Every structure is written in C-alpha cells, then in structure tokens.
C-alpha positions as CSV (number, residue, x, y, z in Angstrom):
1,M,0.0,0.0,0.0
2,K,1.6,3.2,-1.2
3,L,0.5,6.4,0.5
4,F,0.9,10.2,-0.1
5,L,0.8,12.5,2.9
6,S,0.3,16.2,2.3
7,V,1.2,18.0,5.6
8,D,0.1,21.6,6.1
9,M,0.6,23.5,9.3
10,E,-2.5,25.6,10.2
11,G,-4.5,22.5,11.2
12,I,-1.7,20.8,13.2
13,S,-2.3,19.9,16.9
14,G,-1.7,22.8,19.3
15,I,-1.3,25.4,16.6
16,V,-3.7,28.4,17.0
17,D,-2.2,31.5,15.5
18,N,0.4,33.0,13.2
19,S,3.1,32.9,15.8
20,Y,3.4,29.1,15.2
21,I,3.5,29.1,11.4
22,N,5.5,32.1,10.3
23,P,9.1,31.1,9.5
24,D,10.4,34.7,9.6
25,A,8.7,36.2,12.6
26,G,6.8,33.5,14.6
27,V,7.9,33.4,18.2
28,N,6.4,29.9,18.5
29,Y,7.5,28.8,15.0
30,Q,10.1,26.2,16.2
31,R,7.5,24.7,18.5
32,G,5.1,24.6,15.5
33,R,7.7,22.7,13.5
34,K,7.9,20.1,16.3
35,F,4.1,19.8,16.6
36,M,3.9,19.4,12.8
37,T,6.5,16.6,12.8
38,D,4.8,14.9,15.8
39,D,1.4,14.9,13.9
40,A,3.0,13.5,10.8
41,N,4.8,10.8,12.8
42,A,1.6,9.8,14.5
43,V,-0.1,9.2,11.1
44,I,2.9,7.5,9.6
45,E,3.2,5.1,12.5
46,A,-0.4,4.1,12.3
47,A,-0.2,3.8,8.5
48,F,2.7,1.4,8.7
49,D,0.8,-0.6,11.4
50,A,-2.1,-0.8,9.0
51,G,0.0,-2.3,6.2
52,A,1.6,0.6,4.3
53,T,4.7,-0.3,2.4
54,E,5.8,3.1,1.1
55,I,5.0,6.6,2.2
56,V,5.9,9.9,0.6
57,V,5.5,13.0,2.9
58,A,5.1,16.4,1.2
59,D,5.9,19.3,3.5
60,S,3.1,21.6,2.3
61,H,3.3,24.9,4.2
62,N,4.8,28.2,3.2
63,T,8.3,27.6,1.8
64,M,7.7,23.9,2.5
65,N,10.8,23.6,4.8
66,N,9.0,23.1,8.1
67,I,9.0,19.4,9.0
68,L,12.1,18.4,11.1
69,W,13.7,15.9,8.8
70,E,16.0,14.5,11.5
71,S,12.9,13.7,13.7
72,L,10.7,12.2,11.0
73,H,10.0,8.5,10.8
74,P,13.0,6.8,9.2
75,K,11.0,4.7,6.7
76,V,9.4,7.6,4.8
77,K,10.6,9.9,2.0
78,L,10.3,13.6,2.7
79,L,9.6,16.1,-0.1
80,A,10.8,19.5,1.1
81,G,11.5,22.9,-0.4
82,S,10.1,25.2,-3.1
83,P,9.2,26.1,-5.7
84,R,7.3,23.1,-6.9
85,N,5.1,22.9,-10.0
86,Y,2.4,21.1,-8.1
87,S,3.0,22.7,-4.7
88,M,1.3,20.7,-1.9
89,M,0.7,17.7,-4.2
90,Q,4.1,17.4,-5.9
91,E,5.1,13.8,-6.6
92,L,1.5,12.5,-6.5
93,D,0.6,10.2,-9.4
94,E,-1.5,7.2,-10.3
95,S,0.8,4.8,-8.5
96,F,-0.5,5.8,-5.0
97,D,-3.3,3.9,-3.4
98,A,-4.5,6.8,-1.2
99,A,-3.7,10.3,0.0
100,L,-4.0,11.6,3.6
101,F,-4.1,15.4,4.4
102,V,-2.6,16.3,7.7
103,G,-2.9,19.7,9.4
104,Y,-5.3,21.2,6.9
105,H,-7.6,24.2,7.4
106,T,-10.8,25.6,6.2
107,R,-11.3,27.8,3.1
108,Q,-11.3,31.6,2.9
109,G,-14.3,33.1,4.6
110,V,-15.0,30.2,6.9
111,P,-14.3,30.9,10.6
112,G,-11.9,28.0,11.1
113,V,-8.5,28.2,12.7
114,L,-6.2,30.3,10.4
115,S,-8.6,29.8,7.5
116,H,-7.6,30.9,4.0
117,T,-7.4,29.5,0.4
118,M,-3.9,29.1,-0.9
119,S,-3.1,32.8,-0.7
120,G,-4.4,36.1,0.7
121,V,-5.3,37.2,-2.9
122,I,-8.1,34.6,-3.2
123,R,-11.6,35.4,-2.1
124,N,-13.1,32.3,-3.5
125,L,-11.9,29.4,-5.6
126,Y,-14.4,27.4,-7.7
127,I,-14.2,24.1,-9.6
128,N,-17.2,23.6,-11.9
129,G,-19.1,26.2,-10.0
130,R,-18.6,24.7,-6.5
131,V,-16.5,26.7,-4.0
132,V,-13.5,24.8,-2.6
133,G,-10.6,25.5,-0.4
134,E,-7.2,23.9,-0.3
135,F,-8.6,20.6,0.8
136,G,-11.1,20.5,-2.0
137,F,-8.7,21.7,-4.7
138,N,-6.0,19.2,-3.7
139,A,-8.5,16.4,-3.4
140,I,-9.8,17.2,-6.9
141,Y,-6.2,17.1,-8.2
142,A,-5.7,13.7,-6.6
143,G,-9.0,12.6,-8.1
144,M,-7.8,13.4,-11.6
145,F,-5.2,10.7,-10.9
146,K,-7.9,8.3,-9.5
147,V,-6.3,8.6,-6.0
148,P,-8.8,8.9,-3.1
149,V,-8.3,11.2,-0.2
150,V,-9.2,9.0,2.8
151,M,-8.3,11.1,5.8
152,V,-7.9,14.7,6.9
153,S,-6.8,16.2,10.3
154,G,-7.4,19.7,11.7
155,D,-10.2,21.5,13.5
156,E,-13.9,20.5,13.5
157,L,-14.7,22.9,10.6
158,I,-12.3,21.4,8.1
159,A,-13.8,18.0,9.1
160,E,-17.2,19.3,8.0
161,E,-15.8,20.8,4.8
162,A,-14.2,17.5,3.9
163,K,-17.2,15.4,4.7
164,A,-19.4,17.6,2.5
165,L,-17.1,16.8,-0.5
166,I,-16.1,13.2,0.4
167,P,-18.8,11.2,2.2
168,G,-17.2,8.6,4.5
169,I,-13.8,10.3,4.8
170,S,-12.1,9.8,8.2
171,T,-11.6,13.1,10.1
172,A,-9.1,13.5,13.0
173,V,-10.3,16.5,14.9
174,V,-7.5,17.7,17.1
175,K,-8.9,21.1,18.1
176,K,-12.1,23.0,18.2
177,A,-12.1,26.5,16.6
178,V,-13.0,29.3,19.1
179,S,-12.1,32.0,16.6
180,R,-9.8,32.3,13.6
181,T,-6.8,32.6,16.0
182,A,-8.0,30.6,19.0
183,A,-8.9,27.0,19.6
184,L,-9.7,24.5,22.3
185,C,-6.9,21.9,21.8
186,L,-6.6,18.3,22.7
187,S,-3.5,17.3,24.7
188,R,-0.5,16.0,22.9
189,E,-1.3,12.5,24.0
190,A,-5.0,12.7,23.0
191,A,-4.2,14.3,19.7
192,T,-1.7,11.6,18.9
193,A,-4.3,8.9,19.8
194,E,-6.9,10.6,17.6
195,L,-4.6,10.8,14.6
196,K,-3.6,7.1,14.9
197,T,-7.2,5.9,15.4
198,K,-8.5,7.8,12.4
199,T,-5.6,6.8,10.2
200,M,-6.2,3.2,11.0
201,L,-9.9,3.6,10.3
202,A,-9.2,5.5,7.0
203,L,-6.9,2.8,5.7
204,S,-9.3,0.0,6.6
205,Q,-11.9,1.7,4.3
206,I,-9.8,2.6,1.3
207,G,-11.9,0.5,-1.1
208,S,-15.1,2.4,-0.1
209,I,-13.9,5.9,-0.6
210,A,-14.0,7.1,-4.2
211,P,-11.7,9.6,-5.7
212,L,-13.1,13.1,-5.8
213,E,-14.1,13.8,-9.4
214,F,-16.2,16.7,-10.7
215,G,-16.6,15.4,-14.3
216,E,-15.2,17.0,-17.5
217,P,-14.6,19.6,-18.7
218,V,-13.1,21.0,-15.6
219,E,-13.6,24.8,-15.2
220,M,-11.6,26.7,-12.6
221,A,-12.8,30.1,-11.4
222,V,-10.7,32.3,-9.2
223,E,-12.4,35.3,-7.5
224,F,-9.7,37.8,-6.4
225,S,-9.8,40.2,-3.4
226,H,-9.5,43.3,-5.6
227,A,-9.5,44.3,-9.3
228,G,-5.7,45.0,-9.4
229,Q,-5.0,41.3,-8.6
230,A,-7.5,40.1,-11.1
231,E,-6.0,42.4,-13.8
232,M,-2.5,41.0,-13.2
233,A,-3.7,37.4,-13.2
234,A,-5.6,38.0,-16.4
235,I,-2.3,37.9,-18.2
236,T,-2.5,34.1,-17.9
237,P,-3.2,32.7,-21.4
238,G,-6.6,31.2,-22.0
239,T,-8.4,33.0,-19.1
240,R,-11.7,34.9,-19.3
241,Y,-11.9,37.9,-17.1
242,E,-15.2,38.9,-15.5
243,T,-14.6,42.4,-14.4
244,E,-17.8,42.8,-12.4
245,T,-16.7,40.1,-9.9
246,N,-12.9,40.2,-10.2
247,T,-13.1,36.6,-11.3
248,L,-11.0,34.7,-13.9
249,Y,-12.3,31.6,-15.6
250,Y,-10.2,28.9,-17.1
251,T,-11.0,25.5,-18.7
252,V,-8.5,23.0,-17.5
253,K,-6.7,20.6,-19.9
254,D,-5.4,18.1,-17.3
255,A,-4.4,17.7,-13.7
256,H,-0.9,19.3,-14.2
257,D,-2.5,22.2,-16.1
258,L,-5.0,22.7,-13.2
259,Y,-2.3,23.2,-10.6
260,K,0.3,25.1,-12.7
261,T,-2.4,27.6,-13.9
262,M,-3.7,28.2,-10.4
263,R,-0.1,28.9,-9.2
264,S,0.6,31.2,-12.1
265,M,-2.5,33.2,-11.3
266,L,-1.6,33.6,-7.7
267,N,2.0,34.6,-8.4
268,L,0.9,37.2,-10.9
269,A,-1.9,38.5,-8.6
270,G,0.5,38.7,-5.7
271,G,2.5,41.4,-7.5
272,A,-0.5,43.9,-7.5
273,E,-0.3,46.5,-4.8
274,F,-3.4,47.3,-2.8
275,F,-3.0,51.1,-3.3
C-alpha cells in the first residue's frame, strides 16, 4: 500500500495563530515545527501498522521547509523545499493507493483556525461552480489521478468541509475552533491517539472511498480580493476575465494544467499592490 501525505501547518495539533506558522517572525515557530513533525509521525506510525509499504510525505506549508527531517519517521521519504510545479501535491501520481491530508484548514471566509485559500489574494476558488478551499482543490487534483483522499486532520470545521465533499472520509479532529486565531486543543497525547485511530480507520476503508471527481470539462474560477489582482492574473493565457466580480475563468486541460495555472494566477496577482 503506497500512500501520499500532504502535511500543512495551520491544522496541526496545538497550533492556533500565526506565531506558530511564520518562519520569519513567529515566536512559536520552532514549537510549531515540532508539533507538525509529531502529527506527521503519528499518522505515519499508524499507517505502517495498517500495512503501508511506502509513504511519501510532502511538506506543504509556506516555503515547505518546516518538518524536522531529523525527527521524521525513518521509513518515509520527505519532499521539502520550493518552488514546486504542483506545490502541496508534488510527486503524487497514479501509483498511489490513497492520500491523507494532515494539518489542513478551512477555506477563505469560513471561521476555522487560520482559514484561507492558498493565498491572501483569493476570495473564492471554484471548480465547476462549486466553491472549494485547499482541501477540495487538492482532493480534486488527486481525483484526476484516480487517487482517493481518505483522511484529513485539523479542526472540526475542516472536518465538516471535507465530509461535504467526500462522504465517508475519516476526520481526525485535534482542536475546536473558538475563533480564527484561538482553539480548544486536545492534549499532545490525546491528539496523537486521535490521529492514529482515524488513520487506521481510513486505511481500513480505502476501497469504499471514491476519488473526488467533478466530471469533464473542468472549469476553474478564481475570484480575487480586488481588481488589481484580477487584472494582473488575467495575463494568464486562456483565461476569461469577468470584471464585475474580479473573477477569472479557465478551462483545464489536465491535472498538471490545473495546478500550474492556479499557481501562475496567484504569483501574478501577488504582484499587485493594494494602493
């Protein structure tokens, strides 16, 4: 059983605000790195106990150099560093039996812990008219390779978001959102137990969880926070710019095109000043 773990940081056990996730200025960042590595190891240990034979772990936060390589389970391969053409999902392909998303968060506009969608420039991201966050976008990308996402960990609101897209998915809830930067957190021991239990459950149900597929053609729509961002992103070839809503529409050719085009739009939009 070959597994892909995409490990973000906002939904990790014990992490509640930006001080844990900011590599440059976070006073709790080194603690956050340890918490992230601990969560990943809990899932990895349970996965090997459940029969996994190969695991690739993709560090999927910010510059993607957060997981403590020297403390990670010795039997896995770690993908670290950036840039990557396919960002949080780099190295995923048809050879994987399942994907697990660790430390994920809710989409922009939802009051989950540290909620956002990919970047501060995005107000809403749609696939075939349905609004999705990072969880949904990455699960759709995996689905284009026929790989099911069988487990997610984070707060109770990402659990709800995931279940709405993938019925039957296992959800490891390690904290309850109080606000966007506050949470009621399980203890380290309880969080580890929850992660292990839900990983074992997820892998026992691989055959019953279908890949997330929205049909073809796949249309991506990105609604930007302001017009300047949309105008910059509209340089992307093949896009249709709806000026009334600051939204760009793009018909996707394949999975690789989906991710690279989204990244291109974000990089261009990020160069637009607010004033």
